[in-house]
C-alpha positions in Angstrom: 119.6 91.2 98.4 122.0 94.1 98.5 123.8 94.9 101.7 121.4 95.4 104.7 122.7 96.8 107.9 120.6 97.3 111.0 122.2 99.7 113.5 121.1 101.0 116.8 119.9 104.6 116.6 120.8 107.3 119.1 119.2 110.6 120.0 121.5 112.2 117.4 119.5 110.3 114.8 116.1 111.9 115.8 115.9 114.3 112.9 116.8 111.6 110.3 114.3 109.1 111.8 111.6 111.7 111.9 112.1 112.9 108.3 112.1 109.3 107.0 109.0 108.5 109.1 107.1 111.5 107.7 108.1 110.7 104.1 107.3 106.9 104.5 103.8 107.5 106.1 102.8 110.4 103.9 101.1 108.3 101.2 99.1 106.5 103.8 98.1 109.8 105.5 97.0 111.1 102.1 95.0 107.9 101.4 93.3 107.4 104.8 93.2 111.0 106.2 94.0 109.8 109.7 95.4 113.1 110.8 95.2 112.5 114.5 97.0 109.1 114.5 99.3 109.0 111.5 103.1 108.8 112.1 103.4 111.3 109.2 101.8 113.9 111.4 103.9 113.4 114.5 106.3 116.0 115.7 110.1 115.7 116.0 109.5 116.0 119.7 107.5 112.8 119.7 110.4 111.0 118.1 112.9 112.5 120.6 110.6 111.4 123.5 110.4 107.8 122.2 114.2 107.7 121.7 114.6 108.6 125.3 112.2 105.9 126.6 114.2 103.3 128.5 111.9 100.5 127.2 112.4 101.6 123.5 115.1 100.6 121.0 115.3 102.3 117.6 117.3 100.9 114.8 118.2 102.5 111.5 117.7 100.4 108.4 120.6 100.9 106.0 120.4 99.4 102.6 123.3 99.8 100.1 124.9 102.4 102.5 121.7 104.6 102.4 119.5 105.0 105.5 116.1 103.9 104.0 114.1 103.4 107.2 113.8 102.6 110.8 112.2 100.3 113.3 111.2 100.9 116.9 111.0 98.0 119.3 109.2 98.5 122.7 110.0 96.0 125.5 106.9 95.1 127.4 106.4 92.7 130.4 106.7 88.9 130.3 109.1 88.8 127.3 106.7 90.6 125.0 108.0 92.9 122.4 106.2 95.4 120.1 107.1 96.7 116.7 105.8 100.2 116.7 106.5 101.2 113.9 108.6 100.0 111.1 108.9 102.2 108.0 110.8 102.3 104.7 111.1 105.2 102.3 108.6 104.7 99.5 111.2 104.4 96.8 112.8 101.4 98.7 109.5 99.6 99.5 108.8 96.3 97.8 112.5 95.1 97.9 112.2 92.7 100.8 113.9 95.2 103.2 111.1 95.3 105.8 110.9 91.5 105.9 114.6 91.0 106.2 114.8 93.8 108.9 112.0 92.1 110.9 113.8 88.8 110.9 117.2 90.4 111.9 115.7 92.5 114.7 113.6 89.7 116.1 116.9 87.7 116.4 118.3 90.5 118.7 115.8 89.7 121.4 116.5 86.0 122.3 114.2 86.1 125.3 111.1 87.1 123.3 108.1 84.9 123.8 105.6 87.1 121.9 105.9 89.8 119.3 103.1 92.3 118.6 102.3 94.9 116.0 99.4 96.8 114.5 98.8 97.6 110.8 96.2 98.9 108.5 93.6 96.2 107.6 92.9 97.8 104.2 96.6 97.5 103.2 96.7 93.9 102.1 100.4 94.0 101.2 101.3 95.0 104.8 99.0 92.3 106.2 100.5 89.8 103.9 104.1 90.8 104.9 103.4 90.2 108.6 101.5 87.0 108.0 104.4 85.6 105.9 106.6 86.4 108.8 104.5 84.2 111.1 102.2 86.9 112.7 98.5 86.1 113.2 95.6 88.5 113.7 94.5 88.6 117.3 90.9 89.5 116.5 91.3 93.1 117.9 90.4 95.7 115.4 89.9 99.5 115.8 88.0 101.5 113.3 90.0 104.8 112.9 87.7 106.5 110.4 85.4 105.5 107.5 88.4 104.6 105.4 90.8 102.9 107.8 90.8 100.0 110.3 93.8 99.1 112.5 94.3 95.4 113.0 96.4 93.8 115.7 98.8 91.0 115.1 101.0 88.8 117.3 103.6 86.1 116.8 104.0 83.5 119.6 107.4 81.9 119.8 106.6 79.4 122.6 
């Protein structure tokens, strides 16, 4: 793999994070038409608000000196952490960047007992990525519309 750097984001990165998020999620929005819930439809203010949450850490994903994505980690109670969301620009997907990023970021939180995330059930590549990283379906699914179902995953470390 080329050089991968995961760096903590700041409020000054809000516009960059938002623009990458919109571009990364646009193909899924076009496919599933989930206008009310898609990260591609969120406002810049939503990104700013999340960056200001004390329980949230955002990291920029830099690959070959280019910012290609971001990941948001939410600290919950009882050593639980949530990935919500991770996203990579379409032209950089399929290179192992998300998988490597998840492993690096998980190592930042040494006290973690459980990791959680949601993804689109119909996107088998995404489900496969998380399952390869040790995540298991919890059984909780939410039908968003006739095209799309959200499935919950977790990874227990203890």
